[in-house]
C-alpha positions as CSV (number, residue, x, y, z in Angstrom):
1,X,-122.6,-157.3,-213.5
2,X,-122.3,-159.6,-210.5
3,X,-123.1,-163.1,-211.3
4,X,-123.6,-166.1,-209.0
5,X,-121.6,-169.2,-209.7
6,X,-123.0,-171.5,-212.4
7,X,-125.6,-173.5,-210.5
8,X,-128.7,-175.2,-211.7
9,X,-131.5,-172.6,-212.1
10,X,-135.2,-173.2,-211.8
11,X,-137.8,-171.0,-213.5
12,X,-140.5,-169.8,-211.1
13,X,-143.4,-167.4,-211.3
14,X,-143.9,-164.8,-208.5
15,X,-146.7,-162.3,-207.9
16,X,-145.2,-159.1,-206.5
17,X,-146.5,-155.7,-205.6
18,X,-146.0,-153.1,-208.3
19,X,-143.9,-150.9,-206.1
20,X,-141.5,-153.8,-205.4
21,X,-141.2,-154.6,-209.1
22,X,-140.4,-151.0,-209.8
23,X,-137.5,-151.2,-207.2
24,X,-136.3,-154.4,-208.8
25,X,-136.4,-152.8,-212.3
26,X,-134.6,-149.7,-211.1
27,X,-131.8,-151.8,-209.4
28,X,-131.6,-154.0,-212.6
29,X,-131.0,-150.9,-214.8
30,X,-128.5,-149.5,-212.4
31,X,-126.6,-152.8,-212.2
32,X,-127.1,-153.6,-215.9
33,X,-128.6,-156.8,-214.8
34,X,-131.9,-158.7,-215.2
35,X,-134.9,-158.9,-212.8
36,X,-133.9,-162.5,-212.1
37,X,-130.4,-161.5,-211.3
38,X,-131.4,-158.7,-208.9
39,X,-134.1,-160.8,-207.1
40,X,-131.6,-163.7,-206.8
41,X,-129.0,-161.4,-205.3
42,X,-131.5,-159.8,-202.9
43,X,-132.7,-163.2,-201.8
44,X,-129.1,-164.5,-201.3
45,X,-128.3,-161.4,-199.1
46,X,-131.5,-161.9,-197.1
47,X,-130.8,-165.6,-196.5
48,X,-127.2,-164.8,-195.5
49,X,-128.4,-162.1,-193.1
50,X,-130.9,-164.5,-191.6
51,X,-128.2,-167.2,-191.0
52,X,-126.0,-164.6,-189.5
53,X,-128.8,-163.5,-187.1
54,X,-129.4,-167.1,-186.1
55,X,-125.8,-167.6,-185.4
56,X,-125.5,-164.5,-183.4
57,X,-128.6,-165.5,-181.3
58,X,-127.2,-169.0,-180.8
59,X,-123.9,-167.5,-179.7
60,X,-125.6,-165.1,-177.3
61,X,-127.7,-168.0,-175.9
62,X,-124.5,-170.1,-175.4
63,X,-122.7,-167.3,-173.5
64,X,-125.8,-166.6,-171.3
65,X,-125.9,-170.3,-170.3
66,X,-122.3,-170.4,-169.1
67,X,-121.6,-170.8,-165.4
68,X,-119.0,-168.6,-163.6
69,X,-116.4,-171.4,-163.7
70,X,-116.9,-171.8,-167.4
71,X,-116.4,-168.0,-167.9
72,X,-113.2,-168.0,-165.8
73,X,-111.8,-171.0,-167.8
74,X,-112.6,-169.3,-171.1
75,X,-110.9,-166.1,-170.0
76,X,-107.8,-168.0,-168.9
77,X,-107.7,-169.8,-172.2
78,X,-108.2,-166.6,-174.1
79,X,-105.3,-164.9,-172.3
80,X,-103.0,-167.9,-172.8
81,X,-103.8,-168.1,-176.5
82,X,-103.3,-164.4,-177.0
83,X,-100.0,-164.5,-175.3
84,X,-98.9,-167.5,-177.3
85,X,-99.9,-165.9,-180.6
86,X,-97.6,-163.0,-179.9
87,X,-94.7,-165.4,-180.0
88,X,-95.5,-166.9,-183.4
89,X,-93.6,-165.9,-186.5
90,X,-95.7,-165.5,-189.6
91,X,-94.5,-165.5,-193.1
92,X,-90.9,-166.5,-192.1
93,X,-90.5,-163.3,-190.1
94,X,-88.7,-163.3,-186.8
95,X,-91.0,-163.5,-183.8
96,X,-91.9,-160.2,-182.2
97,X,-90.0,-159.2,-179.1
98,X,-91.6,-160.5,-176.0
99,X,-93.0,-157.9,-173.7
100,X,-93.1,-158.5,-170.0
101,X,-96.6,-159.4,-168.9
102,X,-98.4,-158.0,-165.9
103,X,-97.8,-159.8,-162.7
């Protein structure tokens, strides 16, 4: 059974459609959980998906707002950081061999 971290819980009363309660009950049996546990998990997933959607939209809005000079600068920075990362040794390993870049 998946449990959320120990956080303060509030008891609430909800009025739900019978078909939705049947889905909750079916999922609770399958997970060997409670209605509360299933509904909490569903709500957490929905909230997380909502935040992810908002972040994706904010990111898209940001990139749509960039001027050509901003985009060129971002691309140059991206290439430089990518090249630099190839020369970094991780976990005490020797750095990878340097490949000759395009000219």
